HTML snippet that shows the backbone in 3Dmol.js (N, CA, C, O; Angstrom):
<script src="https://3Dmol.org/build/3Dmol-min.js"></script>
<div id="view" style="width:600px;height:400px;position:relative"></div>
<script>
const pdb = `
ATOM      1  N   MET A   1       0.580  -1.017   0.132  1.00  0.00           N
ATOM      2  CA  MET A   1      -0.231   0.030  -0.069  1.00  0.00           C
ATOM      3  C   MET A   1       0.571   0.972  -0.008  1.00  0.00           C
ATOM      4  O   MET A   1       1.687   0.788   0.478  1.00  0.00           O
ATOM      5  N   SER A   2       0.111   2.417  -0.576  1.00  0.00           N
ATOM      6  CA  SER A   2       0.916   3.420  -0.499  1.00  0.00           C
ATOM      7  C   SER A   2       0.734   4.537   0.060  1.00  0.00           C
ATOM      8  O   SER A   2       0.189   4.134   1.088  1.00  0.00           O
ATOM      9  N   ALA A   3       0.795   6.140   0.214  1.00  0.00           N
ATOM     10  CA  ALA A   3       0.011   7.161   0.432  1.00  0.00           C
ATOM     11  C   ALA A   3       0.177   7.684  -0.705  1.00  0.00           C
ATOM     12  O   ALA A   3       0.986   7.320  -1.559  1.00  0.00           O
ATOM     13  N   TYR A   4      -0.790   8.807  -0.785  1.00  0.00           N
ATOM     14  CA  TYR A   4      -0.590  10.320  -1.870  1.00  0.00           C
ATOM     15  C   TYR A   4      -1.328  10.998  -1.349  1.00  0.00           C
ATOM     16  O   TYR A   4      -2.202  10.667  -0.548  1.00  0.00           O
ATOM     17  N   SER A   5      -1.027  12.214  -1.805  1.00  0.00           N
ATOM     18  CA  SER A   5      -2.209  13.381  -2.121  1.00  0.00           C
ATOM     19  C   SER A   5      -2.400  14.289  -3.104  1.00  0.00           C
ATOM     20  O   SER A   5      -1.649  14.985  -3.787  1.00  0.00           O
ATOM     21  N   ILE A   6      -3.785  14.100  -3.012  1.00  0.00           N
ATOM     22  CA  ILE A   6      -4.054  14.563  -4.592  1.00  0.00           C
ATOM     23  C   ILE A   6      -4.363  15.482  -3.657  1.00  0.00           C
ATOM     24  O   ILE A   6      -4.742  15.295  -2.500  1.00  0.00           O
ATOM     25  N   ASN A   7      -4.117  16.795  -4.416  1.00  0.00           N
ATOM     26  CA  ASN A   7      -4.606  18.602  -4.450  1.00  0.00           C
ATOM     27  C   ASN A   7      -4.434  18.816  -6.078  1.00  0.00           C
ATOM     28  O   ASN A   7      -3.696  18.747  -7.061  1.00  0.00           O
ATOM     29  N   TYR A   8      -5.736  19.133  -5.538  1.00  0.00           N
ATOM     30  CA  TYR A   8      -6.039  20.692  -6.926  1.00  0.00           C
ATOM     31  C   TYR A   8      -6.405  22.452  -6.376  1.00  0.00           C
ATOM     32  O   TYR A   8      -6.369  23.180  -5.384  1.00  0.00           O
ATOM     33  N   ASP A   9      -6.787  22.436  -7.952  1.00  0.00           N
ATOM     34  CA  ASP A   9      -7.182  23.930  -7.516  1.00  0.00           C
ATOM     35  C   ASP A   9      -8.012  23.933  -8.663  1.00  0.00           C
ATOM     36  O   ASP A   9      -7.387  24.335  -9.644  1.00  0.00           O
ATOM     37  N   LEU A  10      -9.355  23.592  -8.939  1.00  0.00           N
ATOM     38  CA  LEU A  10     -11.006  23.444  -9.573  1.00  0.00           C
ATOM     39  C   LEU A  10     -11.479  25.122  -9.461  1.00  0.00           C
ATOM     40  O   LEU A  10     -12.033  25.685  -8.517  1.00  0.00           O
ATOM     41  N   LYS A  11     -10.929  25.832 -11.133  1.00  0.00           N
ATOM     42  CA  LYS A  11     -11.417  26.803 -10.963  1.00  0.00           C
ATOM     43  C   LYS A  11     -13.147  27.048 -12.075  1.00  0.00           C
ATOM     44  O   LYS A  11     -13.615  28.170 -12.268  1.00  0.00           O
ATOM     45  N   LYS A  12     -13.435  26.473 -12.323  1.00  0.00           N
ATOM     46  CA  LYS A  12     -15.163  26.814 -12.964  1.00  0.00           C
ATOM     47  C   LYS A  12     -16.182  26.835 -11.652  1.00  0.00           C
ATOM     48  O   LYS A  12     -16.701  25.840 -11.146  1.00  0.00           O
ATOM     49  N   PRO A  13     -16.360  28.384 -11.172  1.00  0.00           N
ATOM     50  CA  PRO A  13     -17.263  28.462 -10.379  1.00  0.00           C
ATOM     51  C   PRO A  13     -18.459  27.782 -10.605  1.00  0.00           C
ATOM     52  O   PRO A  13     -18.860  27.553 -11.746  1.00  0.00           O
ATOM     53  N   GLY A  14     -19.144  27.394  -9.455  1.00  0.00           N
ATOM     54  CA  GLY A  14     -20.922  27.080  -9.722  1.00  0.00           C
ATOM     55  C   GLY A  14     -20.218  25.341 -10.252  1.00  0.00           C
ATOM     56  O   GLY A  14     -21.169  24.599 -10.501  1.00  0.00           O
ATOM     57  N   ARG A  15     -19.119  24.768 -10.411  1.00  0.00           N
ATOM     58  CA  ARG A  15     -19.195  23.744 -11.279  1.00  0.00           C
ATOM     59  C   ARG A  15     -19.667  22.611  -9.716  1.00  0.00           C
ATOM     60  O   ARG A  15     -19.348  22.858  -8.553  1.00  0.00           O
ATOM     61  N   ASP A  16     -20.588  21.244 -10.271  1.00  0.00           N
ATOM     62  CA  ASP A  16     -20.084  20.415  -9.204  1.00  0.00           C
ATOM     63  C   ASP A  16     -19.516  19.817  -8.979  1.00  0.00           C
ATOM     64  O   ASP A  16     -19.718  19.154  -9.997  1.00  0.00           O
ATOM     65  N   TYR A  17     -18.596  19.110  -8.335  1.00  0.00           N
ATOM     66  CA  TYR A  17     -17.310  18.279  -8.215  1.00  0.00           C
ATOM     67  C   TYR A  17     -17.701  16.981  -7.609  1.00  0.00           C
ATOM     68  O   TYR A  17     -16.829  16.181  -7.271  1.00  0.00           O
ATOM     69  N   SER A  18     -18.774  16.766  -7.475  1.00  0.00           N
ATOM     70  CA  SER A  18     -18.941  15.328  -6.433  1.00  0.00           C
ATOM     71  C   SER A  18     -18.906  14.233  -7.190  1.00  0.00           C
ATOM     72  O   SER A  18     -19.013  13.078  -6.778  1.00  0.00           O
ATOM     73  N   GLY A  19     -18.707  14.693  -8.659  1.00  0.00           N
ATOM     74  CA  GLY A  19     -17.935  13.388  -9.307  1.00  0.00           C
ATOM     75  C   GLY A  19     -16.909  12.970  -9.387  1.00  0.00           C
ATOM     76  O   GLY A  19     -16.710  11.767  -9.552  1.00  0.00           O
ATOM     77  N   LEU A  20     -15.919  13.902  -9.284  1.00  0.00           N
ATOM     78  CA  LEU A  20     -14.235  13.917  -9.145  1.00  0.00           C
ATOM     79  C   LEU A  20     -13.967  13.513  -7.570  1.00  0.00           C
ATOM     80  O   LEU A  20     -13.084  12.701  -7.295  1.00  0.00           O
ATOM     81  N   TYR A  21     -14.984  14.282  -6.301  1.00  0.00           N
ATOM     82  CA  TYR A  21     -14.831  13.199  -4.989  1.00  0.00           C
ATOM     83  C   TYR A  21     -14.730  12.233  -4.656  1.00  0.00           C
ATOM     84  O   TYR A  21     -13.872  11.628  -4.014  1.00  0.00           O
ATOM     85  N   ASP A  22     -16.219  11.847  -5.356  1.00  0.00           N
ATOM     86  CA  ASP A  22     -16.090   9.970  -5.531  1.00  0.00           C
ATOM     87  C   ASP A  22     -15.410   9.160  -6.458  1.00  0.00           C
ATOM     88  O   ASP A  22     -15.252   7.944  -6.564  1.00  0.00           O
ATOM     89  N   ALA A  23     -14.987  10.307  -7.208  1.00  0.00           N
ATOM     90  CA  ALA A  23     -13.580   8.948  -7.755  1.00  0.00           C
ATOM     91  C   ALA A  23     -12.233   8.773  -6.828  1.00  0.00           C
ATOM     92  O   ALA A  23     -11.568   7.755  -7.018  1.00  0.00           O
ATOM     93  N   ILE A  24     -11.842   9.618  -5.937  1.00  0.00           N
ATOM     94  CA  ILE A  24     -10.926   9.834  -5.211  1.00  0.00           C
ATOM     95  C   ILE A  24     -11.382   8.966  -4.266  1.00  0.00           C
ATOM     96  O   ILE A  24     -10.609   8.027  -4.072  1.00  0.00           O
ATOM     97  N   LYS A  25     -12.467   8.963  -3.554  1.00  0.00           N
ATOM     98  CA  LYS A  25     -13.280   8.059  -2.918  1.00  0.00           C
ATOM     99  C   LYS A  25     -13.170   6.742  -3.156  1.00  0.00           C
ATOM    100  O   LYS A  25     -13.138   5.912  -2.247  1.00  0.00           O
ATOM    101  N   GLN A  26     -13.106   6.466  -4.349  1.00  0.00           N
ATOM    102  CA  GLN A  26     -12.650   4.912  -4.841  1.00  0.00           C
ATOM    103  C   GLN A  26     -11.239   4.366  -5.098  1.00  0.00           C
ATOM    104  O   GLN A  26     -11.143   3.285  -5.679  1.00  0.00           O
ATOM    105  N   SER A  27     -10.192   4.992  -4.730  1.00  0.00           N
ATOM    106  CA  SER A  27      -8.862   4.937  -4.127  1.00  0.00           C
ATOM    107  C   SER A  27      -8.716   3.990  -3.255  1.00  0.00           C
ATOM    108  O   SER A  27      -7.924   3.104  -3.578  1.00  0.00           O
ATOM    109  N   GLY A  28      -9.163   3.911  -2.388  1.00  0.00           N
ATOM    110  CA  GLY A  28      -8.965   3.582  -0.814  1.00  0.00           C
ATOM    111  C   GLY A  28      -9.831   3.592   0.069  1.00  0.00           C
ATOM    112  O   GLY A  28     -11.054   3.460   0.051  1.00  0.00           O
ATOM    113  N   LYS A  29      -8.529   3.891   1.438  1.00  0.00           N
ATOM    114  CA  LYS A  29      -8.712   4.921   2.171  1.00  0.00           C
ATOM    115  C   LYS A  29      -8.612   5.514   2.108  1.00  0.00           C
ATOM    116  O   LYS A  29      -7.586   5.733   1.463  1.00  0.00           O
ATOM    117  N   TRP A  30      -9.477   6.967   2.649  1.00  0.00           N
ATOM    118  CA  TRP A  30      -9.354   8.643   2.393  1.00  0.00           C
ATOM    119  C   TRP A  30      -9.301   9.655   3.699  1.00  0.00           C
ATOM    120  O   TRP A  30     -10.011   9.392   4.669  1.00  0.00           O
ATOM    121  N   TRP A  31      -8.718  10.446   3.702  1.00  0.00           N
ATOM    122  CA  TRP A  31      -8.622  11.489   4.892  1.00  0.00           C
ATOM    123  C   TRP A  31      -9.172  12.829   3.559  1.00  0.00           C
ATOM    124  O   TRP A  31      -8.673  12.681   2.443  1.00  0.00           O
ATOM    125  N   HIS A  32      -9.837  13.644   3.698  1.00  0.00           N
ATOM    126  CA  HIS A  32     -10.106  14.383   3.098  1.00  0.00           C
ATOM    127  C   HIS A  32      -9.855  16.089   4.206  1.00  0.00           C
ATOM    128  O   HIS A  32     -10.591  16.672   5.003  1.00  0.00           O
ATOM    129  N   TYR A  33      -8.553  16.337   3.719  1.00  0.00           N
ATOM    130  CA  TYR A  33      -7.545  17.272   5.013  1.00  0.00           C
ATOM    131  C   TYR A  33      -7.842  18.496   4.744  1.00  0.00           C
ATOM    132  O   TYR A  33      -8.487  19.018   5.654  1.00  0.00           O
ATOM    133  N   LEU A  34      -7.653  19.105   3.945  1.00  0.00           N
ATOM    134  CA  LEU A  34      -8.503  20.277   3.629  1.00  0.00           C
ATOM    135  C   LEU A  34      -9.152  20.385   2.652  1.00  0.00           C
ATOM    136  O   LEU A  34      -9.627  19.289   2.357  1.00  0.00           O
ATOM    137  N   ASP A  35      -9.418  21.121   2.005  1.00  0.00           N
ATOM    138  CA  ASP A  35     -11.015  22.262   1.301  1.00  0.00           C
ATOM    139  C   ASP A  35     -10.163  21.100   0.114  1.00  0.00           C
ATOM    140  O   ASP A  35     -10.614  19.976  -0.106  1.00  0.00           O
ATOM    141  N   SER A  36      -9.057  21.569  -0.461  1.00  0.00           N
ATOM    142  CA  SER A  36      -8.403  20.958  -1.707  1.00  0.00           C
ATOM    143  C   SER A  36      -7.575  20.339  -1.429  1.00  0.00           C
ATOM    144  O   SER A  36      -6.483  20.610  -1.926  1.00  0.00           O
ATOM    145  N   THR A  37      -7.713  18.991  -0.322  1.00  0.00           N
ATOM    146  CA  THR A  37      -6.164  18.455  -0.515  1.00  0.00           C
ATOM    147  C   THR A  37      -6.729  16.958   0.325  1.00  0.00           C
ATOM    148  O   THR A  37      -6.791  17.065   1.549  1.00  0.00           O
ATOM    149  N   TRP A  38      -7.054  15.868  -0.161  1.00  0.00           N
ATOM    150  CA  TRP A  38      -6.870  14.472   0.120  1.00  0.00           C
ATOM    151  C   TRP A  38      -5.507  13.748   0.087  1.00  0.00           C
ATOM    152  O   TRP A  38      -4.592  13.678  -0.732  1.00  0.00           O
ATOM    153  N   ILE A  39      -5.708  13.321   1.113  1.00  0.00           N
ATOM    154  CA  ILE A  39      -5.131  11.654   0.827  1.00  0.00           C
ATOM    155  C   ILE A  39      -5.468  10.442   1.254  1.00  0.00           C
ATOM    156  O   ILE A  39      -6.156  10.266   2.259  1.00  0.00           O
ATOM    157  N   VAL A  40      -5.050   9.595   0.591  1.00  0.00           N
ATOM    158  CA  VAL A  40      -5.472   8.374   0.370  1.00  0.00           C
ATOM    159  C   VAL A  40      -4.431   7.218   0.210  1.00  0.00           C
ATOM    160  O   VAL A  40      -3.420   7.452  -0.452  1.00  0.00           O
ATOM    161  N   ILE A  41      -4.634   5.817   0.850  1.00  0.00           N
ATOM    162  CA  ILE A  41      -3.989   4.424   0.810  1.00  0.00           C
ATOM    163  C   ILE A  41      -4.287   3.998   0.092  1.00  0.00           C
ATOM    164  O   ILE A  41      -5.483   3.832  -0.149  1.00  0.00           O
ATOM    165  N   THR A  42      -3.542   3.685  -0.472  1.00  0.00           N
ATOM    166  CA  THR A  42      -4.085   2.599  -1.973  1.00  0.00           C
ATOM    167  C   THR A  42      -3.302   1.418  -2.225  1.00  0.00           C
ATOM    168  O   THR A  42      -2.564   1.011  -1.327  1.00  0.00           O
ATOM    169  N   GLN A  43      -3.379   0.651  -3.623  1.00  0.00           N
ATOM    170  CA  GLN A  43      -2.915  -0.192  -4.147  1.00  0.00           C
ATOM    171  C   GLN A  43      -2.648  -0.067  -5.109  1.00  0.00           C
ATOM    172  O   GLN A  43      -1.892  -0.831  -5.711  1.00  0.00           O
ATOM    173  N   GLU A  44      -3.303   1.179  -5.694  1.00  0.00           N
ATOM    174  CA  GLU A  44      -3.238   1.396  -7.142  1.00  0.00           C
ATOM    175  C   GLU A  44      -2.066   2.270  -6.888  1.00  0.00           C
ATOM    176  O   GLU A  44      -1.565   2.880  -5.944  1.00  0.00           O
ATOM    177  N   GLN A  45      -1.776   1.985  -8.587  1.00  0.00           N
ATOM    178  CA  GLN A  45      -0.123   3.234  -9.118  1.00  0.00           C
ATOM    179  C   GLN A  45      -1.226   4.179  -9.211  1.00  0.00           C
ATOM    180  O   GLN A  45      -2.428   3.915  -9.189  1.00  0.00           O
ATOM    181  N   PRO A  46      -0.413   5.817  -9.365  1.00  0.00           N
ATOM    182  CA  PRO A  46      -0.507   6.564  -9.801  1.00  0.00           C
ATOM    183  C   PRO A  46      -1.251   6.829 -10.967  1.00  0.00           C
ATOM    184  O   PRO A  46      -2.342   7.338 -11.223  1.00  0.00           O
ATOM    185  N   GLN A  47      -0.585   6.469 -11.417  1.00  0.00           N
ATOM    186  CA  GLN A  47      -1.363   6.576 -12.999  1.00  0.00           C
ATOM    187  C   GLN A  47      -2.199   5.810 -13.296  1.00  0.00           C
ATOM    188  O   GLN A  47      -2.283   5.697 -14.519  1.00  0.00           O
ATOM    189  N   GLN A  48      -3.042   5.067 -12.619  1.00  0.00           N
ATOM    190  CA  GLN A  48      -5.053   4.582 -12.257  1.00  0.00           C
ATOM    191  C   GLN A  48      -5.162   5.751 -11.569  1.00  0.00           C
ATOM    192  O   GLN A  48      -5.963   6.416 -12.226  1.00  0.00           O
ATOM    193  N   ILE A  49      -4.794   6.427 -10.559  1.00  0.00           N
ATOM    194  CA  ILE A  49      -5.572   6.390  -9.963  1.00  0.00           C
ATOM    195  C   ILE A  49      -5.931   8.046 -10.782  1.00  0.00           C
ATOM    196  O   ILE A  49      -7.092   8.445 -10.699  1.00  0.00           O
ATOM    197  N   TRP A  50      -5.105   8.743 -11.381  1.00  0.00           N
ATOM    198  CA  TRP A  50      -4.749   9.968 -12.555  1.00  0.00           C
ATOM    199  C   TRP A  50      -5.876   9.543 -13.343  1.00  0.00           C
ATOM    200  O   TRP A  50      -6.919  10.196 -13.317  1.00  0.00           O
ATOM    201  N   ASN A  51      -5.818   9.051 -13.673  1.00  0.00           N
ATOM    202  CA  ASN A  51      -6.801   8.071 -15.343  1.00  0.00           C
ATOM    203  C   ASN A  51      -7.917   7.906 -14.544  1.00  0.00           C
ATOM    204  O   ASN A  51      -8.673   8.450 -15.349  1.00  0.00           O
ATOM    205  N   ARG A  52      -8.489   7.674 -13.831  1.00  0.00           N
ATOM    206  CA  ARG A  52      -9.624   7.678 -12.814  1.00  0.00           C
ATOM    207  C   ARG A  52     -10.348   9.159 -13.200  1.00  0.00           C
ATOM    208  O   ARG A  52     -11.292   9.524 -13.900  1.00  0.00           O
ATOM    209  N   LEU A  53      -9.303   9.813 -12.293  1.00  0.00           N
ATOM    210  CA  LEU A  53      -9.515  11.417 -11.758  1.00  0.00           C
ATOM    211  C   LEU A  53      -9.235  12.475 -13.105  1.00  0.00           C
ATOM    212  O   LEU A  53      -9.257  13.705 -13.121  1.00  0.00           O
ATOM    213  N   ALA A  54      -9.100  11.985 -13.664  1.00  0.00           N
ATOM    214  CA  ALA A  54      -8.945  13.122 -14.732  1.00  0.00           C
ATOM    215  C   ALA A  54     -10.272  13.251 -15.777  1.00  0.00           C
ATOM    216  O   ALA A  54     -10.625  14.334 -16.245  1.00  0.00           O
ATOM    217  N   LYS A  55     -11.054  11.762 -16.107  1.00  0.00           N
ATOM    218  CA  LYS A  55     -12.614  11.953 -16.871  1.00  0.00           C
ATOM    219  C   LYS A  55     -13.872  13.231 -16.027  1.00  0.00           C
ATOM    220  O   LYS A  55     -14.914  13.803 -16.347  1.00  0.00           O
ATOM    221  N   GLN A  56     -13.021  13.166 -14.919  1.00  0.00           N
ATOM    222  CA  GLN A  56     -13.938  14.184 -14.009  1.00  0.00           C
ATOM    223  C   GLN A  56     -13.950  15.594 -13.332  1.00  0.00           C
ATOM    224  O   GLN A  56     -14.587  16.025 -12.370  1.00  0.00           O
ATOM    225  N   ILE A  57     -12.785  16.316 -14.383  1.00  0.00           N
ATOM    226  CA  ILE A  57     -11.738  17.810 -14.293  1.00  0.00           C
ATOM    227  C   ILE A  57     -12.142  18.018 -15.775  1.00  0.00           C
ATOM    228  O   ILE A  57     -12.400  17.114 -16.569  1.00  0.00           O
ATOM    229  N   ASP A  58     -12.158  19.378 -16.030  1.00  0.00           N
ATOM    230  CA  ASP A  58     -12.012  20.289 -17.225  1.00  0.00           C
ATOM    231  C   ASP A  58     -10.668  20.546 -17.431  1.00  0.00           C
ATOM    232  O   ASP A  58      -9.876  20.732 -16.508  1.00  0.00           O
ATOM    233  N   LYS A  59     -10.368  20.564 -18.661  1.00  0.00           N
ATOM    234  CA  LYS A  59      -8.676  21.437 -19.051  1.00  0.00           C
ATOM    235  C   LYS A  59      -8.262  21.912 -18.484  1.00  0.00           C
ATOM    236  O   LYS A  59      -7.118  21.701 -18.081  1.00  0.00           O
ATOM    237  N   ASN A  60      -9.175  23.034 -18.077  1.00  0.00           N
ATOM    238  CA  ASN A  60      -8.926  24.544 -17.224  1.00  0.00           C
ATOM    239  C   ASN A  60      -8.896  24.120 -15.884  1.00  0.00           C
ATOM    240  O   ASN A  60      -8.419  25.155 -15.418  1.00  0.00           O
ATOM    241  N   ASP A  61      -9.061  23.285 -14.778  1.00  0.00           N
ATOM    242  CA  ASP A  61      -9.292  23.144 -13.760  1.00  0.00           C
ATOM    243  C   ASP A  61      -7.898  22.608 -14.072  1.00  0.00           C
ATOM    244  O   ASP A  61      -7.219  22.099 -13.181  1.00  0.00           O
TER     245      ASP A  61
END
`;
const viewer = $3Dmol.createViewer("view");
viewer.addModel(pdb, "pdb");
viewer.setStyle({}, {cartoon: {color: "spectrum"}});
viewer.zoomTo();
viewer.render();
</script>
């Protein structure tokens, strides 16, 4: 298992990012540390996590 920090700066006001949050939670154990920081403990590789999360964000996020 590995621990990763997921940090972001969401730039689209009024957009519903619940899909992103749900995708982060699929990584395994998680802790929503700050508004834009999550800690996840998972067996996944970073690229696997990114492939899932990338589907939930806009190119300007």
